[in-house]
N, C-alpha and C positions, 0 to 999 in steps of 0.2 A: 411607389417606393422603389428605390434601387435594390437590386440584389447584390451579393458579395462579388459576384463575377462581372457586373456591370462596370463599365468605366466612364469616368466624366472624361471630357475633352483634354487630353494632355496630362491627366492625372498619372498614367502609367508611361508617360514618355513616348517617343516615337523612334522608329528607325529612320536613319538618313543614309547617304553615301558614306558618312564618316562613322557609322555605327549607331548604338543606341544613345539616345540623348534625353535626359530628364531634366525639367526646369525646377529650379529650387529658389524659393524666395527666403531672403535672411530676416528672420525676426528677432526680437529682443533676447529671447531665450538662447540664441545661437551665438551670442557675443559675449565679451568678457567686460570688465569693467572700463576698459578704453573705448568700448564700441566697436571694436573689431572682431571678426568671427574668431572664437575660441578654436585652437588648433585641432581639438578632439572632436568639434562639430563636424569638421570635414570628413571624419571617420564614418558618422552617421549618414552624411550625403552620400558617400561612396557605397555604403551598405545598401541604402536605397536604390542606388543605380544599379548594383548587381541584382537585387531582388526583382527590379522591374524589367531588367533585360531578360531574366530567366522567366518571368511571368509573360513577358510580351511573346515568347518563344513558345508558350504554351505549357510551362513547367513551374506551377505554383508551389510553394513550400509546402502547404497543407496537403496537397496531392502526392507530393514525393514522401511525405511522412506517412500517410495512409497506405503507401505501397502501391499507388496506382502504376509505377513503372515496373513491369516484369515481376508483379506480385511480391515485391520486397521493398520495404522502406528504405529510403536513402535520404540524407541530409548532408548539407556542406558545412565545413568549418575552415575559417581562415587559419592557414598554416604560417603563412608569411605575408607580410605587407611593407613595401618599401614606399615611403612618402617623401616628396619634395615640396616644400612651402615656398612659392616663388613670389607671391604678391599678396597683400592683404584685401579683404572684403569687409564691407560693413553692413549695418542694418539698412533694410529696404533694398538692397543690391538684389537683383535677380541674376542668377547664375544657371549655368548648364552643367550636368554631370554626363560626359561622354564615356562609354563603356564600350570596350571591344576585346575580343579574344586574342590573346597572344598564342595560346596553345591548348590543346584538348587532348589528353592522352592518359591512359591507364586510369589511376584514380585522382587525376587533377586537374584543375582548370586553371589557366593563368589569364588574368584579366587586366587590361590596361586601362587606367581610368584618367580622364583630365576634366577638372572643374575649371570653367572659365567664365569670365565676365565679357561679353563681346569677343574682341580679339585679344583681351588679356588673359594670360594663363595664370591661374590662382595656386592649383595644386595638381601635381602628377602623382599617380601612384599605380604600383604593380602590385596585384594581390595573387597570391597563390592559394588555391582553394582546394581542400582534399574532401573526396566523397568518402562518406562513411555509411557503414550499415547500422542497423538499429542497435546492435551491441556496442557501437562505438569503435569498430575496428574498420581499418581502410577497405574500400571495395572497388572493384573497376567500375567505371561508369557504364551503366546498362546501355545495349545497343539502341533501344528506342530513345532514350535520352540523347545520345550521340547523333542519332538521325536527326533530331529536332535541331540540335545545336550546330552541326556542320554547315549548314547554308548561312549562319550569322556572319556578319563581317568581321574579318581578322584584322589586327593592327597592322597597318602598311610597314613595310619593312625599312623604309625611309623615315619613318617618324622618330623623333628624338625619344630615347627611352630614360628611364632613371639611370644613375650612375653604374649599377651592377647589371644592368639589363641590356 
């Protein structure tokens, strides 16, 4: 029997030279009446990508909430999300969610995400995530957390950003 920390091959995604990549299969539940992926489903896919990026870096949400980092609970909340929908996806498509850090400072992370099907870009998102203490107030990223995230791939400066990025 598998334990919570065990991973099936690729269930948590993998790191490549282009950042963390998470495979996502499109199911009926992800689509609207037209058979295309419903726009809000991409937000779920991006959330999974961010969660697995952190988990792959050794930062599971459950450990952060237990205060495993510097004896103080910390959690993340999306403060801002810019999303560009570029092409449709449909049932049975196999997509990839690529996540890279654009910035890591103070009490925030900025993560760039690309959902693609092969060479076709489906969605681009830039997500600003705030670090919060257990009381809900912003808090600086703990040094131990920063040390785990610093080696992660950064978004290349030449990569196309969303309009305000």
